[in-house]
N, C-alpha and C positions, 0 to 999 in steps of 0.2 A: 209162443215158443221161441221165435227169433229174438224178440226183445229180451226175454229172460236169459238166453244164452249170451247176448251181448253184455248185459249187466253183470253177469257172473264173471265174465272175462275182464270187466273193468273198462270197456270201451263203449263209446257212443258212435255207432256206425249208421250214418244217415242214408236213406234211399235218395235217389235223384229227384224225387217229387218235392215240391215246394212245401216249406213249413210256413203257414200263413199266420201273421200276427196282425189282427185287425183292431185298430184303436177305435174307441167310441167317438161320437161326434162332439166337438168342442169348438170354442171360438179360436180364430187365428191368434196366436200370441202377439202381444204388443211388441213392436220393434225395439230392441235394445242392441247395443254393440257389445257382443260377448267378448271380443278380444280385448276390450279396455279393462275388463275385470278378471281376465284369466291370467293372473300373474304367474310368471315362470316360463311361458312360451316366448320365444324370440323369433324374429322374422327370418324366414328362409328366402333370401333374395333370388336364389337360383330358380325358384318356381313361382314366386309371387309376381303379379303384374297389375299395374294401375291403368294399363291400356291407353297410354298417351300416343302410342304408335303400335303397329303390328310388328312384334319382335320375331323375325324369321329365324333367330337363333334358338327360340323357345318353342315356336308353334309352326304347325303345318296346316294347309288346307287340303281337303280332299279334291282331287281333280275331277273334271266332269265325267259323269257316267258311273260314279261309285254309288252304291245303294246300301240300305240297311233294312233288315226285316221289320223293324218297328216303324219305318216310313214307307208305307205301301202306296202312297200317292205322289211322292216326290223323290227324285234322285238328288244327290249332292253336287254342287257346282261352286267353284272357287269364288266367283264374282258375288256370291251371296254372303261373304264374310268380309266386313269392313270395320274400320275404326272411325267413329264419328263422335265429336265432342268428348273425347277421352273415355268412350265406351266401346266395348266390343259388340258389334251388331251381327246377329245371324238372322237373315231374311228368307222369306219364301215368296215366290211369285209365279204366275202362270208362265209356262215356257212352251216351246214348240213340242207338240206331241211326239214323243220318241219311244222307241222300244228299248227299255233299259231293264236289265236283270230279269229278262224273260217275259216282261209284259209292258203294256203301253202306259206311259206316265205323261201328264200334261203340266207338271209343276217341277220346279227345282228349289232346293233349300240349301242351308248352310251347315257346315261342320268345321270345327277347328280342334286340333289335338296336339299334345306334346310331341316334340321330336323323339325319334326312336332312342336317342341316347340321353333322354332327360326324364327318367322315371322317378317315382317317389315311393317311399316305403315308410309308413308310420308317420304320425304328426297330426297337426290340426290344420284343416283346410276349410276356407270360408269364401263364399261369393255373395255379392249383393247384386240382384238382378231384377229386371222388370219382366213379369210374365206376359206373354202375348195376350191380346184381348179375345182372340178367337180360339175356342176350345178344340178346334181341329188341329191347331198348331201346338205341338207338344214338345216342350223343351226338356233337356236333360243335362245335368252336370254330373259326370261320372268318371270312374277310373277303372282301368282293366289291365290285367297282365296275362300274358300267354306265352308258354314255352311248350315244347312237345310233351303231350300227355298231361298238361297242367292248365288250369284256368282259374283266375281270380277276378272278381268284379265288385266294386262298391258304387252304388248309385246314391249319391248325396241328395239329389232331387231328381225324381223322374215323374213327370206329369204325363200320364198315359191313361186314357179312358176308352173303353170299348163302346160306351154309350155316351154321346155328346151331352146328354141332359145332366150328367154328373160333372159339375164344374168344381167340385170342392174336395177332391181327393188327390193326395200326393203319395208317392211311394219312395221309401228309403230302403234300398234292398242290398242284399249280400249274396253273392254266388261264389262257390268254392268247389273246385274239383282237383283232386290230387291223383297222382299215379298210384297204382296198387302197391308199389313198394318204393321207398321204405316206410311210407306213412299210411299204413293200412287202417289206422283208426278213423280216418275221415276220407272216404272214397269220393263222395260227391254229395253236396247239399246246397240248399238255397233257402234264404229266409226273406219273405216278402213282408215288409212292414208298411201297412197302410195308415196314413194320417188323414182323418176325416174331419171336415170343418163345417160349421154352420153357415159360413160365407163362401162365396166363390173366390178362388185364388187367381183368376184371370185378371189381367190389366192392373196388377198390383206390384209394388216394389216389395221384394222379399229378401231375406238373408237366410242362406242355407249353409250348414257346416257339419263336419264330421271330425271327431277325435278317434284316431285309429291307433290302437295299442296292440301288442302281441296277443293278448287274451281278452280284449274287450273292444267294442266299438260303441261310441255314443254319438247320436245324431242330434242336431239342433235346428230349430226353425225360429227365425227372428231372435236369435240369441238365447232362446230357452230350450232346455233339453226336451226332445220329442220322443226318443226311443233309445233303448239300449240292447246290446247283444253281448252276452258274457259266456265265454266258453266253459263247458262242463263235460266231464266224462261220466256223470251220473245220469243215466237215462231217465230216472224218475223226475228230474227237474225239467226235462225237455217236453215240448208240447207239439208233437207232429200232427199235421192235418187237422188241427183243432180237436184232437182226440182228448186232450187234457186241457184244463184251463190255461189260457195264454200266460207265458212266463217270459222273462228277459233272458233266460238261458238258451243256449244253442249248441249244436254239435259241430260248429265250424271253428277249426283250430287256426286262429289268425297267426299263431306263432310260425306256422308253416307257409304263410302267404308269401307270394313273390312280389317284387317291385311292379308298380303299375304306372300306366300313362294317363294323365289327366285329359279329359275330353269335354267339349261343349258341342251339343248337337241340337238341331231343330227338326223334329220329325213332322210329317203331315199324314193324317189319317182320315181325310175327308176333303170336301170342297169348301174352302173357307170363304167368308164374306168380308174379312178384314185381314190385311197383310202387315199390320204393325209388327216390328221385329221382336225377337228375344234379345234383350238389351242387358249387357253385363257391365256393371260399374267397376268392379275389381275382383281379383282373385288374390287372397292373402293366405300364405302358407307359413307354418310355424314349426319349430323344433324345440326340444328341451335342452337344458344345460346339465351336464353331468357334474355330480358333487362328490362328496367324500365316500369312498368305498366302504368305510367302516362307520363309526358313530360320529355324527356331527353334534357336538355338545358345547356350544359357545358359552363363555362366561357371562356375556351380556349381549343381548340381541335386540335390535329395533327393526322397523320396516325398511330402514335404509341399508341394512346389511346385504351386500351383493350376493352372499352365499345362501341367503334365506330361501330363495325360490328355486334353487338347484335341486336335482333329484339325488338325494343321499341314500345310502343303504339304510341307516337308522338315524332318527332325529330325536333329541331330547332337549326340551326347553325347561329351565328351572332345575330344581332338585336339591339344592343346598344353599348355604349362605353366599357362596361365590358364583352361583349360576342363577341367572334370572333373565326375564324378558319383559319388555314393556312396549305394547303396541298402542300407539296414540289414537285419539278419536278420529273418526272419518278416514281411516286408513284401509288398505286392502292387503290381505295376507294370504298367500297360498303356501302350504308346506307339502312337499313331495318326498316320498320315500318308497323304496322297494320292499322294505321289510316291516318297519315299525315306526310309530310316532308317539312319543311320550310327553305329556304336558304335566309338569310336576309343580310343587310349591315354588313360589317366586315367579310364576307365569301370570301376567296380567294383561287383560284386554279392556280398553276403555270403550266408551259408548259409541254407537254408530260405526262400528268397524266390521267390515266384511271379512270373515275368517273361514278358510277351508283347509282341511287336512286330508291328503289323498295318498292312499297306498296303490301303486301301480306296478305292473310287471313291464319291464323294458328290456331292450337289447341295444346294441350299438347303433342300429338304424334309426332309433328314436331321437338321436342327438345330431346336432350339426357337426360335421367333421372338424 
């Protein structure tokens, strides 16, 4: 009855319960550097960091005594966040037994997060990190935004297990809660995307990334796409509570999402036997470049055209005797458009060329100022 009413009204209204998307078991993807082949993204230096030093203009550390519900064995302490050998280190170690957040804790751990004036909204975000070897140590690279009556969170990588015998599951999650007005179409929803592997992810170097657009989110593990979430108002495409076959569609309207703060945290959910750190090599953030608001239809275009990988409203390559394009062998091409991409006569791709054409919904926050 409720679902039928929602569909007739043209809205997808989620309950606050989780929508679980459980992926089947597969091998951990072979490591590739996704950013080298994602033409069109440009580095956002305001949020990227190679961690040659701790940049206090970008990052904060939680002072002693701060806690998080996901870290029920350790509280956060500043001394557990350091820079070593150009890597950001988050450590956990035994500490004096203290009463923190309403109960006794015998460990402290590390958390680092963006300054309150340094939020992000839309873009491509990637880290390379080494997972701790002990599965009680549970690292997370995430973003969250909160204003009165609103909450948004994206977990690019969350390693959290209720049973320590499961060392091969990662989560890439989305949480979204809006005020009742004016956005009554999405009151509150969450999507838990589980990535299950045949191998353990502990004590391994991994790369995690997310592409965050107004109407879609794409997750990556080791440079290969691992999960998607695409906004839909059609309740028939959404799979709540595993009631329907899992789909990539969701009822989370990212177009209404608020700016978020980047976070790195190391939670503790047991008594570890190994205290090797959560080690982060880099954080690289990217934005797009805005293109022609109308039709981009060059007379002649090659991979060296600086306008080729900008986001145009419409793109046309080829079409008549005066319009053609030639993409040479072993080149990389990405075409981005908000509305349409047309490949017509006079368009030529030579061998061993990586070619992608993408239609995406964007707004001003997707681009560098």
